[in-house]
N, C-alpha and C positions, 0 to 999 in steps of 0.2 A: 286245446293247446294254443290256438290263435288268440283266444280270449285272455289267457294268462300272459301272453306276450304283450298284448295291448294294455292290460291292466298294469303291467310292470313298466313298459316303455313310455306310456303316455305321461305319467308323473315325471319321469326322468327327462323327457323332451320338454315338458313345460318348465321344469326347473332350469334346464340349459337355456331355453329361450328367455326366461326372466333374467338370468345372469348376463346373457349376451346383450339384452336390451338395456340393462343397467350400465354395463360397461360402455356401450355405444352412446348412451345419453350423457354419461359423465364425460366422455372424451369430446363430444360435440359441444357441451356447455362449458368446457374449461376456459375458453376465451371470455365468456360472459362472467364467470367467477373471478377471473383475473381483473377484468375491468371494474367489477363491483368492489374488489379489494382496493383498487386505486381510488375509486370515488369515495370510499370511506375515509381515506387519508386526507382528503381535501377539506379544509376548514375555512373559517372566515379570515384567518390570518395568512393563508397561502392560496388565495383564489387565483393567483397567476399560474398555478400548476394546471396542466392539462392531462387528459387521458391519453396514454399511448395506445395506439390502435393495434399494432403488431399484425400477426397473421390471423385474420378473422374472416368470417364470411361477409358477403356484401351487406347483408342486413345489419350485422353488428358494426361494421365500419360506418354505415350511415348513422346508426344510433350513437356511436362514439363521437362522430363529427357534430351531430346535433347537440350532444351534451357539452362538447367543448365550446360551441357557439354560445350556449346558455351560460357557461362559466365566464366567458368573455364579457357578456352583457352584465352579469352580476358583479364582476370585478370593476367594470366602469361605473356602475351604480354605487358600489361601496366607496370607490375613490372620490366620486362627486360628493357623497355624503361626508366623507372625511374633510374634504376641502371646505364644504359649507360650515361644518361645525368649527373648524379652525378659524375661518373668517368671522363667523358669528361671535365666537368667544372673544376674538380680538376687538371686534366692534363694540361689544358690550362691556369689556373690561375697562376701556378708557372712560366712558361716562360714569360708570360706577365708582371708579377711583376718584374722578373729579368731584362727584357728589359727596363721596365720603369725606374728602378734604373740606369741602364747604360746610358740611354738617358739623364736623369737629370744630371748625372755626366759629360756627354759630353757637354751638353748645358750650364750648370752653374758650371764651374770648380772651381770658387772661393768660392762658397757657397755650403753647403751640401744639400740644398733644394732650390726650385725655390723661387723667391721673393714673398713677402706677397701678396696673391691673393686679399685681400680686398682693397689694395692700389696699385694694379698692373698697371692699365691703367694711372693714373695721373703720376706715377713715371716712366712710360715706356720710355719717351723721355729724362727725366732728369737724371735717374740713369743708365747710360750706362756701368758703371763699373761692374754691375752684369752680363753682357753678355760677351762672349768671343771676342777676338780681330777680328776674321773674320766677326763678326756681324756688326762692324763699317765700314767695307769695302763696304758692300752692299748698 
């Protein structure tokens, strides 16, 4: 009789312990799932956003604070990179435009601009006056 009770009660108790452990783990890891969902929403375009800590254990609060510090450093790096790219493109644009104007004047001395690009290829061989004299030697 005792054996029968043990054989019936043991699986039932193990099942209840498993369900209780699952519910306890789910409840205790809920703040971590919430923080992970927030972290997934942070992208390169909104690095200024931070994790909300909320009601969490001390370890999760420390983890969220460290993650927020990491995001702050990344945001500063991205902003420095954006400033560098903007400054570099400005610094490069001016000499390229200047050299482009100089090369047009050198290649096309009789006209202020290159020939009409819409009609460039058909008139390429017929309109040699638009090109400098050294071009006809080639």
